[in-house]
C-alpha positions as CSV (number, residue, x, y, z in Angstrom):
1,M,3.4,19.3,-28.1
2,L,0.1,19.3,-29.5
3,Q,-2.4,21.4,-28.1
4,V,-6.1,20.5,-27.8
5,T,-8.8,22.0,-26.7
6,A,-11.1,19.4,-24.5
7,G,-13.5,19.5,-21.9
8,P,-12.0,18.4,-18.4
9,S,-13.3,15.1,-17.1
10,V,-15.1,15.3,-13.7
11,Q,-14.8,13.0,-10.7
12,K,-17.0,13.5,-7.6
13,G,-17.2,17.7,-8.5
14,R,-13.3,17.8,-9.2
15,A,-12.0,18.5,-12.9
16,L,-9.5,16.0,-13.8
17,R,-7.1,16.7,-16.8
18,K,-6.4,14.2,-19.2
19,I,-2.8,14.0,-20.5
20,A,-0.9,11.7,-23.2
21,A,2.7,10.8,-23.5
22,I,4.2,9.1,-26.6
23,D,7.6,7.2,-26.1
24,I,9.4,6.8,-29.3
25,G,12.1,4.2,-28.1
26,T,14.8,2.0,-30.3
27,N,12.9,-1.1,-30.7
28,S,9.0,0.0,-29.5
29,T,6.8,3.0,-29.3
30,H,4.6,3.7,-26.4
31,L,1.3,5.6,-25.6
32,L,0.0,6.3,-22.1
33,V,-2.9,8.0,-21.6
34,A,-3.4,9.3,-17.9
35,S,-6.0,11.0,-15.8
36,V,-4.2,13.7,-13.4
37,D,-5.9,15.0,-10.3
38,P,-4.9,18.4,-9.6
39,E,-6.4,18.0,-6.3
40,L,-4.6,15.1,-5.2
41,R,-1.5,15.9,-7.2
42,T,-1.4,12.2,-8.8
43,F,-2.4,10.5,-11.8
44,S,-3.7,7.1,-12.8
45,I,-3.2,5.2,-16.4
46,E,-6.2,4.8,-18.6
47,L,-4.7,3.4,-21.6
48,A,-1.2,2.0,-22.3
49,E,-0.5,1.2,-26.0
50,K,3.0,-0.8,-27.6
51,S,3.7,-1.0,-31.0
52,T,7.1,-3.0,-32.0
53,T,8.4,-0.2,-34.4
54,R,12.2,-1.5,-34.4
55,L,13.7,1.9,-35.2
56,G,17.0,0.6,-34.3
57,E,17.2,-1.7,-37.6
58,R,19.0,1.3,-39.0
59,D,20.8,1.3,-42.7
60,P,24.5,-0.4,-41.6
61,E,26.3,1.5,-43.8
62,T,24.9,5.4,-43.2
63,G,23.3,4.5,-39.8
64,N,20.0,6.2,-41.1
65,L,16.8,5.4,-40.0
66,S,15.8,2.8,-42.9
67,A,12.3,3.7,-45.1
68,A,10.6,0.7,-43.6
69,A,11.6,1.5,-39.9
70,I,10.1,4.9,-40.7
71,E,6.9,3.7,-42.1
72,R,6.4,1.3,-39.0
73,G,7.2,4.8,-36.7
74,L,4.8,6.7,-38.4
75,E,2.1,4.3,-38.7
76,A,2.4,3.7,-34.7
77,L,2.0,7.6,-34.4
78,R,-0.8,8.1,-36.6
79,R,-2.6,5.2,-34.5
80,F,-1.8,6.7,-31.4
81,R,-2.8,10.3,-31.9
82,E,-6.2,9.2,-33.0
83,L,-6.2,7.0,-29.9
84,A,-5.2,10.1,-27.8
85,L,-7.6,12.5,-28.9
86,S,-10.3,9.9,-28.5
87,H,-9.7,9.9,-24.8
88,Q,-10.1,13.9,-25.1
89,V,-6.5,14.8,-23.8
90,E,-5.9,18.3,-23.6
91,Q,-2.0,17.4,-24.6
92,I,0.5,15.0,-26.3
93,V,3.9,14.9,-25.2
94,T,6.3,12.8,-27.3
95,A,9.8,12.2,-26.5
96,A,12.6,10.1,-28.7
97,T,15.6,8.5,-27.3
98,S,18.6,6.9,-28.7
99,A,17.6,5.6,-32.3
100,V,16.6,8.7,-33.2
101,R,18.9,10.9,-31.6
102,E,21.9,8.8,-32.9
103,A,20.6,8.3,-36.6
104,P,21.9,11.2,-39.4
105,N,18.3,11.2,-40.5
106,G,16.7,11.3,-37.3
107,R,15.8,15.1,-37.0
108,D,13.9,14.5,-40.7
109,F,12.2,11.9,-39.2
110,L,10.7,14.1,-36.2
111,Q,10.3,17.2,-39.0
112,E,7.8,14.3,-40.5
113,I,6.1,14.0,-37.7
114,Q,5.3,17.5,-37.0
115,D,4.2,17.8,-40.5
116,Q,1.9,15.0,-40.9
117,F,0.7,15.1,-37.1
118,D,1.3,18.4,-35.5
119,L,3.3,16.3,-33.1
120,E,6.3,18.1,-31.9
121,V,9.2,15.6,-30.5
122,D,11.5,16.2,-27.8
123,L,14.7,14.5,-28.8
124,V,16.2,13.7,-25.3
125,S,19.8,13.4,-24.5
126,G,20.9,10.4,-22.5
127,P,21.3,12.0,-19.2
128,E,17.8,13.8,-19.9
129,E,16.1,10.1,-20.9
130,A,17.8,8.8,-17.3
131,R,16.0,12.2,-15.4
132,L,12.8,11.0,-17.2
133,I,13.2,7.2,-16.4
134,Y,13.7,8.5,-12.4
135,L,10.7,10.4,-12.5
136,G,8.7,7.7,-13.9
137,V,10.0,5.0,-11.1
138,L,10.0,7.9,-8.4
139,S,6.2,8.2,-8.9
140,G,5.4,4.4,-8.4
141,M,7.8,3.1,-5.7
142,P,8.9,4.6,-2.3
143,F,12.7,5.5,-1.5
144,G,13.0,7.0,1.4
145,D,16.2,7.4,2.8
146,C,17.7,4.4,1.0
147,P,19.6,4.9,-2.1
148,H,18.5,3.2,-5.2
149,L,20.1,1.9,-8.3
150,V,17.6,2.5,-11.2
151,L,18.6,0.6,-14.3
152,D,16.6,0.8,-17.5
153,I,17.9,-1.5,-20.5
154,G,16.4,0.1,-23.6
155,G,16.8,-0.9,-27.3
156,G,19.7,1.5,-28.1
157,S,20.8,2.8,-25.0
158,T,21.3,1.7,-21.0
159,E,20.6,4.1,-18.1
160,L,21.8,3.6,-14.6
161,I,20.6,6.0,-12.1
162,L,21.5,6.3,-8.4
163,A,19.1,8.1,-6.3
164,D,17.1,8.2,-2.9
165,G,14.0,10.0,-1.8
166,R,15.7,13.3,-1.5
167,D,18.1,13.6,-4.6
168,A,19.3,12.1,-7.9
169,R,22.9,11.5,-7.0
170,A,24.0,10.2,-10.5
171,L,22.3,10.1,-14.0
172,T,24.3,8.0,-16.5
173,S,23.5,6.7,-20.1
174,T,25.5,4.3,-21.9
175,R,25.1,3.3,-25.7
176,V,24.9,-0.3,-25.4
177,G,21.5,-1.7,-25.3
178,A,19.3,-4.9,-26.1
179,V,18.7,-4.0,-30.1
180,R,22.2,-2.6,-30.4
181,L,23.9,-5.7,-29.2
182,Q,22.0,-8.1,-31.2
183,R,22.8,-6.2,-34.3
184,D,26.5,-5.7,-33.7
185,F,27.4,-9.0,-32.1
186,V,24.9,-11.9,-32.6
187,E,25.8,-13.9,-35.3
188,A,24.8,-17.2,-34.5
189,D,21.8,-17.8,-32.2
190,P,22.1,-19.5,-29.7
191,M,25.6,-18.1,-29.3
192,P,28.7,-19.9,-28.8
193,P,30.2,-20.0,-25.5
194,Q,33.2,-17.8,-26.7
195,R,30.7,-15.4,-28.1
196,R,28.8,-15.1,-25.0
197,T,32.0,-14.5,-23.1
198,F,33.6,-11.8,-25.5
199,L,29.8,-9.8,-25.1
200,Q,29.9,-10.0,-21.4
201,A,33.5,-8.7,-21.6
202,F,32.5,-5.6,-24.1
203,I,29.0,-5.0,-21.8
204,Q,31.7,-4.8,-18.9
205,G,33.7,-2.4,-20.3
206,S,31.2,-0.1,-21.7
207,L,29.3,0.0,-18.3
208,E,32.3,0.4,-16.4
209,P,32.7,4.4,-16.5
210,A,29.0,4.6,-15.2
211,V,28.9,1.7,-13.0
212,N,32.1,3.5,-11.2
213,K,30.3,6.8,-11.0
214,V,27.3,5.2,-8.9
215,L,29.6,3.2,-6.8
216,R,31.9,6.3,-6.1
217,R,28.5,8.3,-4.7
218,I,27.4,5.3,-2.1
219,T,28.7,5.5,1.4
220,P,30.3,2.3,2.9
221,E,27.3,1.9,5.3
222,E,24.6,2.3,2.5
223,I,23.1,-0.8,0.9
224,P,21.4,0.1,-2.4
225,V,18.4,-1.3,-3.7
226,M,18.2,-2.3,-7.3
227,V,15.5,-1.5,-9.6
228,A,15.0,-2.9,-12.9
229,T,12.6,-1.8,-15.7
230,S,12.5,-2.0,-19.3
231,G,10.9,-4.8,-21.4
232,T,14.1,-7.0,-21.0
233,A,13.7,-7.0,-17.3
234,M,10.1,-7.3,-17.1
235,A,10.2,-10.4,-19.4
236,I,13.1,-12.1,-17.5
237,G,10.9,-11.1,-14.4
238,A,8.1,-12.8,-15.8
239,L,9.7,-15.9,-16.6
240,A,11.3,-16.1,-13.1
241,A,7.7,-15.7,-11.7
242,S,6.5,-18.2,-14.1
243,E,8.3,-20.7,-11.8
244,E,6.4,-19.9,-8.7
245,D,3.7,-22.0,-7.0
246,R,1.8,-18.7,-7.1
247,P,2.7,-16.4,-9.6
248,P,2.4,-12.6,-8.6
249,L,-0.7,-11.2,-10.3
250,K,1.7,-8.1,-11.4
251,L,5.5,-7.6,-11.8
252,H,5.7,-4.1,-10.0
253,G,7.5,-4.7,-7.1
254,Y,8.2,-8.3,-7.6
255,R,11.7,-9.2,-6.5
256,V,14.2,-11.5,-8.4
257,S,17.3,-13.0,-7.0
258,K,20.5,-12.8,-8.6
259,Q,20.9,-16.8,-8.2
260,R,17.3,-16.9,-10.1
261,L,18.2,-14.3,-12.6
262,D,21.4,-16.5,-13.4
263,K,19.3,-19.4,-13.8
264,V,17.0,-17.9,-16.5
265,V,19.8,-16.1,-18.3
266,D,21.7,-19.8,-18.5
267,R,18.7,-21.4,-19.7
268,L,17.4,-18.4,-22.1
269,V,21.2,-18.4,-23.9
270,V,21.4,-22.2,-25.2
271,M,17.7,-21.8,-26.4
272,T,16.9,-21.2,-30.1
273,P,14.9,-18.3,-30.9
274,E,11.9,-20.4,-31.9
275,Q,12.3,-22.3,-28.4
276,R,12.1,-18.8,-27.0
277,K,9.2,-17.5,-28.8
278,A,7.4,-20.3,-27.4
279,L,7.9,-19.1,-23.9
280,A,4.4,-17.5,-22.7
281,P,6.3,-14.1,-21.2
282,I,8.1,-13.3,-24.3
283,N,6.6,-12.3,-27.8
284,D,8.4,-13.0,-31.0
285,R,10.5,-9.6,-31.2
286,R,11.4,-10.1,-27.5
287,A,12.7,-13.5,-28.3
288,E,15.2,-12.1,-30.6
289,I,16.7,-9.7,-28.5
290,I,16.5,-11.1,-25.0
291,V,19.7,-12.7,-24.6
292,P,21.9,-9.8,-25.0
293,G,19.4,-7.6,-22.8
294,A,19.5,-10.4,-20.2
295,L,23.5,-10.4,-20.5
296,I,23.3,-6.6,-19.5
297,L,21.1,-7.0,-16.6
298,Q,23.1,-10.0,-15.4
299,T,26.4,-8.1,-15.8
300,S,25.1,-5.0,-14.0
301,M,24.2,-7.1,-11.1
302,Q,27.8,-8.5,-10.7
303,M,29.6,-5.0,-11.4
304,L,27.2,-3.5,-9.1
305,G,27.4,-6.4,-6.2
306,V,23.9,-6.6,-5.7
307,N,22.1,-10.2,-5.0
308,E,18.4,-8.9,-5.8
309,L,16.4,-6.9,-7.8
310,V,12.7,-5.3,-7.4
311,L,10.9,-4.6,-10.8
312,S,9.1,-1.2,-11.8
313,E,6.7,-1.2,-14.5
314,R,7.3,2.9,-14.3
315,A,9.6,4.2,-16.6
316,L,10.0,7.0,-19.0
317,R,6.5,7.2,-20.1
318,E,5.3,7.8,-16.8
319,G,8.4,10.3,-16.1
320,L,7.1,12.4,-19.1
321,I,3.8,12.7,-17.2
322,V,5.6,13.5,-14.1
323,D,7.4,16.3,-15.7
324,W,4.3,17.6,-17.4
325,M,3.0,17.9,-13.9
326,L,6.0,19.8,-12.5
327,R,6.1,22.0,-15.3
328,Q,2.5,22.8,-15.1
329,G,2.8,23.7,-11.2
330,L,0.9,20.7,-10.4
331,L,3.6,19.2,-8.0
332,E,6.0,21.6,-6.1
333,D,8.7,19.2,-6.6
334,R,9.3,15.7,-7.5
335,F,10.1,14.7,-3.9
336,S,6.7,16.1,-2.5
337,F,5.1,13.6,-5.0
338,Q,7.5,11.1,-4.0
339,S,7.3,11.4,-0.3
340,S,3.6,10.2,0.0
341,I,3.1,7.8,-2.7
342,R,1.2,5.2,-0.6
343,Q,-1.2,7.9,1.0
344,R,-2.1,9.1,-2.5
345,T,-2.7,5.7,-4.3
346,V,-5.1,4.5,-1.3
347,I,-7.0,7.9,-1.6
348,H,-7.0,7.7,-5.3
349,Q,-8.7,4.1,-4.7
350,V,-10.8,5.6,-2.0
351,Q,-12.3,7.9,-4.3
352,R,-12.6,5.2,-7.2
353,F,-14.8,3.2,-5.2
354,A,-17.1,6.3,-4.2
355,V,-15.9,5.5,-0.2
356,N,-17.0,7.6,2.2
357,Q,-13.8,9.2,3.0
358,Q,-15.0,11.1,6.2
359,R,-16.2,7.7,7.8
360,A,-12.9,6.2,6.7
361,E,-10.7,8.6,8.1
362,R,-12.5,7.8,11.4
363,V,-12.1,4.3,11.4
364,A,-8.5,4.8,10.0
365,S,-7.9,7.2,13.3
366,H,-9.6,4.5,16.0
367,S,-7.6,1.6,14.6
368,L,-4.4,3.6,15.0
369,T,-5.4,4.3,18.4
370,L,-6.1,1.1,19.1
371,Y,-2.8,-0.1,17.5
372,D,-0.7,2.6,19.3
373,S,-2.3,1.4,23.0
374,T,-2.1,-2.1,22.4
375,K,1.2,-2.9,21.5
376,G,2.2,-6.5,23.4
377,H,-1.8,-6.9,24.3
378,L,-3.2,-7.4,20.8
379,H,-0.3,-7.4,18.5
380,R,3.2,-8.0,18.5
381,D,3.8,-5.9,15.3
382,D,7.3,-4.2,14.9
383,G,5.9,-1.1,13.2
384,S,5.5,-2.2,9.8
385,G,1.9,-3.4,9.8
386,R,0.6,0.3,11.2
387,D,0.6,1.5,7.8
388,L,-0.9,-1.8,6.2
389,L,-3.8,-1.2,9.1
390,W,-4.1,2.5,7.8
391,A,-4.5,1.5,4.2
392,A,-7.3,-1.4,5.1
393,A,-9.2,0.8,7.3
394,M,-9.4,3.5,4.7
395,L,-10.4,1.0,2.0
396,H,-12.3,-2.0,4.4
397,A,-15.7,-0.6,2.7
398,C,-14.7,-0.2,-0.9
399,G,-16.7,-3.6,-1.6
400,Q,-19.8,-1.9,-1.0
401,H,-19.3,-0.4,-4.4
402,I,-20.3,-3.8,-5.9
403,N,-22.7,-5.1,-3.1
404,L,-23.6,-4.5,0.6
405,S,-24.0,-8.2,1.1
406,A,-20.8,-9.5,2.1
407,Y,-18.9,-6.9,1.1
408,H,-15.8,-7.6,3.2
409,K,-15.2,-10.3,0.4
410,H,-16.0,-7.6,-2.3
411,S,-13.3,-5.3,-0.7
412,W,-10.6,-7.9,-1.0
413,Y,-11.1,-8.6,-4.6
414,L,-11.1,-4.6,-5.5
415,I,-8.3,-3.9,-3.2
416,R,-6.3,-7.0,-4.3
417,H,-6.7,-6.5,-8.4
418,G,-6.3,-2.6,-7.8
419,E,-3.5,-0.4,-8.0
420,L,-1.5,0.2,-4.9
421,L,1.8,1.9,-5.4
422,G,4.5,2.0,-3.1
423,Y,3.4,-1.4,-1.8
424,S,5.1,-4.8,-2.2
425,E,3.3,-7.5,-3.6
426,A,3.3,-9.1,-0.3
427,E,2.0,-5.9,1.3
428,H,-0.5,-5.7,-0.9
429,L,-2.0,-8.9,-0.3
430,M,-2.0,-8.3,3.6
431,V,-3.8,-4.7,3.0
432,A,-6.6,-6.6,1.2
433,S,-6.8,-9.6,3.9
434,I,-6.8,-7.1,6.8
435,A,-9.9,-5.4,5.2
436,R,-11.4,-9.0,4.4
437,Y,-11.2,-10.1,8.0
438,H,-12.5,-7.1,9.4
439,R,-16.0,-8.7,10.1
440,R,-17.7,-11.8,9.9
441,S,-15.4,-15.2,10.6
442,L,-12.0,-15.2,11.4
443,P,-9.4,-16.9,8.9
444,K,-10.0,-20.1,7.3
445,K,-7.3,-22.3,5.8
446,R,-9.7,-23.0,2.8
447,H,-10.3,-19.3,2.1
448,E,-8.4,-18.1,-1.1
449,S,-7.3,-14.7,0.8
450,W,-5.8,-16.7,3.7
451,Q,-3.8,-18.9,1.2
452,A,-2.5,-16.3,-1.0
453,L,-0.5,-14.9,1.9
454,Q,3.2,-15.5,1.6
455,S,4.6,-16.6,5.2
456,R,3.5,-17.5,8.7
457,D,4.4,-14.0,9.9
458,N,2.5,-12.0,7.0
459,R,-0.6,-14.4,8.6
460,R,-0.3,-13.3,12.0
461,T,0.0,-9.8,10.8
462,V,-3.1,-9.9,9.0
463,S,-4.7,-11.4,12.0
464,E,-3.8,-9.0,14.6
465,M,-4.5,-5.9,12.3
466,A,-7.8,-7.2,11.4
467,L,-8.8,-7.6,14.9
468,L,-8.0,-3.9,15.3
469,L,-9.9,-2.9,12.5
470,R,-13.0,-5.2,13.6
471,L,-13.1,-2.8,16.7
472,A,-12.5,0.4,14.9
473,V,-15.3,-0.2,12.5
474,A,-17.8,-1.5,15.3
475,L,-17.1,2.2,16.9
476,D,-18.2,4.1,13.7
477,R,-21.9,2.8,12.7
478,R,-23.6,6.0,12.0
479,P,-23.3,8.3,9.2
480,E,-22.3,11.4,11.7
481,P,-19.6,10.9,13.9
482,V,-20.8,10.3,17.7
483,V,-16.9,9.0,18.9
484,K,-14.9,12.2,19.6
485,S,-12.0,10.2,21.1
486,L,-11.1,6.8,22.2
487,L,-8.9,6.0,25.5
488,V,-7.7,2.3,25.4
489,K,-6.3,0.4,28.4
490,V,-5.5,-3.0,29.1
491,K,-6.0,-3.9,32.7
492,N,-5.1,-7.6,34.0
493,E,-7.8,-9.7,32.0
494,D,-9.7,-6.7,30.2
495,L,-9.3,-4.5,27.5
496,V,-11.2,-1.2,28.2
497,L,-12.4,1.1,25.7
498,E,-13.3,4.5,27.4
499,L,-15.6,6.5,24.8
500,V,-15.6,10.3,24.4
501,G,-18.6,11.7,22.9
502,E,-18.9,14.3,20.2
503,Q,-21.9,15.7,22.6
504,A,-22.8,15.9,26.1
505,D,-24.7,12.7,27.2
506,Q,-24.0,10.9,24.0
507,D,-25.8,7.9,23.6
508,F,-23.7,5.1,22.6
509,S,-26.1,2.5,22.8
510,L,-25.5,1.3,19.2
511,E,-21.9,1.6,19.5
512,Q,-22.2,-0.6,22.7
513,W,-24.2,-3.2,20.8
514,S,-21.7,-3.3,17.9
515,L,-19.2,-3.6,20.2
516,E,-20.2,-6.4,21.9
517,S,-20.7,-8.5,18.9
518,C,-16.8,-8.2,18.9
519,A,-16.4,-9.7,22.5
520,P,-16.7,-13.4,21.8
521,I,-13.8,-13.0,18.9
522,L,-11.5,-10.9,21.1
523,K,-11.9,-13.4,24.1
524,E,-11.2,-16.3,21.7
525,V,-7.9,-14.4,19.9
526,T,-6.7,-12.7,22.8
527,G,-8.1,-14.1,26.1
528,L,-9.0,-10.5,27.1
529,N,-12.4,-9.3,27.9
530,L,-14.0,-6.6,26.4
531,K,-15.1,-3.6,28.7
532,L,-16.7,-0.3,27.4
533,K,-16.8,2.4,29.5
534,V,-17.9,6.3,28.7
535,Q,-16.8,9.4,29.8
536,E,-18.8,11.8,32.1
């Protein structure tokens, strides 16, 4: 680890800590620079860089890292170190995986890195690699009590992890990877059908111990969720997404069915490398190794008996950041970090866009009171919309960071294009749209924000939650709080809001005026009249 003395960054009075992570993989070397918030105990990525160093192309006779591969690796590390230091990081944590740990001269390579750059590289074992991948995925996706099967297809190894929100039940690593299979088995490209069948049988035999281990630890009543991470999975996910009428803006959280995966794989295996290179989501090097990687992914899904996977952009590199936070005492344990991913990422965006957090929390509180008190009257939500309403309430005013005029439209854009970890693509769109429609006009078919919603049920949820948020915002029009609490009742054809003031004889004239502007929309949407009472 390189120790660097640097002054801390400051965000609204809080010192942020900068940390860099370097992952020396079999096919690529990656750099992340993260800004860690010790108060929120979360982090955001400031810089992500990748260099295709191809360390897996080892000497076929000795198994050593080749001189050319070593030079590519050193050049990438030289550049990454300079980039990290330019961001004034206090530490650079570095890990090397299967290509380096298996090469006879791997430790010589690490010594060269130490001598040239003063970088201490952790040569991680297969299970440790799996643990770090687990931490990375855990940092960006809520597991809850549901078991998750995390699959990371690297260049030299494949990690399969079984975990839930409380514990990692199995951490496995198998010496089968996209670069290794390409080097050892692919003589002709496209592969003849017999060679493909042979390769699939080899993959199945190699993965069988790991698959059996995780399957033994899943109880009969559990239905696991499969998470795929790595360049191979992301490239295949991008190919599947490109066939959609409305491709997602980001792949994190994107779901791919086994049926769609099979179609993509069948398409790739009959292409020449040149034809694969012409596909937009695939770079030249990925085009060379994606077929064996795709066969690992396809075979894994078959063996595990899952029909769908969800993509995670987070993996080992982010795991290095979480592991550093654990060792620094910034997290009590990895599960306390994981248990509130959604809340942490929303608060991070609140602070990023200089939202008045106290006012946002008041609006969120009023919104949830309205939600809890009007089920069956103002909404028919099954409970899933409550968390989306909270997130939209916390972020509804973030568009004021750009301009006060039509800020609800700016809020939609910022939320839509920001990072909301723990939310699916559909949920992310709904949060943005709830914030969009908390003021001014109701949704219209021509609106981009309305067209982006993925289903009729999603539109219904947005309409209902946006109405609740509209009422909640109307109750908080002043810098200082005046509404201490809110009592909500539905009587016959009336929605009765009873306000309890922060002070005796509180003047609610501004709130009454604001709520009156909501009355016509409430009547149009629900048929209810709005009535306001003040508790004496």
